[in-house]
Structures are given as C-alpha cells and as structure tokens.
N, C-alpha and C positions, 0 to 999 in steps of 0.2 A: 898749896896746890895751884897749878897753872894749867890752863887748857889752850891748845892751839889747833888750827885746822891744818890738814895735810892731805896727801894723796897716797893711796896704797899702790905701790909699784909691783910688789910680788906677794902673793898670799903665802902664808907659812904652810909648809908640808913637812918633809923630813928635815928641811933646813929652815932657818928663821925667815920670817916675812920681812919685807923691806918697805919703809915709809919714806916719803919725801916731805920734809917739814922746813919751810923757809930756806929752801935751797940745799939743805943738808939731808943726807940719807941716814936713816936710823933703822936698826934691825929690831925685831920683836918676836917673841914666841907666842904661840896660839893659846896655850893653857893659862887661864886666869887673866889674860890681858884682853883678848877679844871679848867685847861686851855686847853681843847680840845673839839671841837664841834663834831668831827667825831668818837672819841673813848671814850667809857664809862669807868669809873674806874673799874678795875677788879683785884682781888687778884693775886699776882705773877708778875705784871707788874713792870718793871724797870722804875723809874721816876726821873725827875730832880726837885729839890725843891728849890724855891727861898725864901731866908730869908731876913727880914728887920731888923731894929734895935731891939735889945733885943731878938734875935732868933725867932721872930714872923714869921710864915709861911705866905708868900704873895701869892705864886702860886705853883701849882704842875702840871707838864706836863709829858705825857708819852715820853719815850725815844724810838726812832724807831730802834729796834734791833731784834734779833732772838726771844727773849722772847715775844715781842709784837706780832710777827707773829704767834708764837705758841699758845698764849692765844686766839687770834682772831680766828684761825682755829679750836681750841678745842671748843670754844663757838659755832661756825657755825656748826660743826659736831654734837655736842650735840643737837642743835636745830633741825637739819634735822632728827635725829633719834627719837626725841620726837614727831615731827609732823607725821612721818611715823607710830609710835606706836599708836598714837591717831587715825590715819586714819584706821588702821587695826581693832582697837577696835570698831570704828563706823561701819565698814563694817560687822563685826561679830555680831553686836548688843550687845556687852558686854560693861560694864562700867569699866572693868579692876579691879574690886574689887571681892574678893573671899568671 
C-alpha cells in the first residue's frame, strides 16, 4: 500500500470525482472510497490518497490543513447568505425572478 497527497478537483456526484496527483488526473467513486464521515468531498480540498496494487485507489481522505478550514468556512458563509436571501424574498413576497 502506498499513500500520496493530492487535490480534489471535482467532487463525485452522478459522475466520478476527479483528483490531481503528481500532475496526473485520476477519477474515483464516492462509495467506499471517500473516508470521512464528517466532511463531504469538495473541490479544492487537499487529500491523502491510498493506492493498492496496480495504482488502484483504495481510499481518499481529507487532509486537515488551512485549505480544509477555508473550504468549510466558505461553504458555511455561502449557505448563510443563501438562507438570508431566501428569507428576504419570502418576507417581500417575491420569488426572486424578474
């Protein structure tokens, strides 16, 4: 088993996620590979990738560093502003569409 650091370029959804590892892009599925219960995969996260034989990706885990804190706080702030905007639209009786 071998581990390497990389960056999450695209979080998996209905299509595979995308990692950048030593200049190479690698795809991965969410089920069984993403190894964090508390943190959802998000683009921009630094990750540790565990490889098996034949360069098969066995696990992807977030690396706890400044990038993780930045991504989590950005997502929290975006969510707060989104909720506030929706609340204002509801109070004004507007749908937000012109």
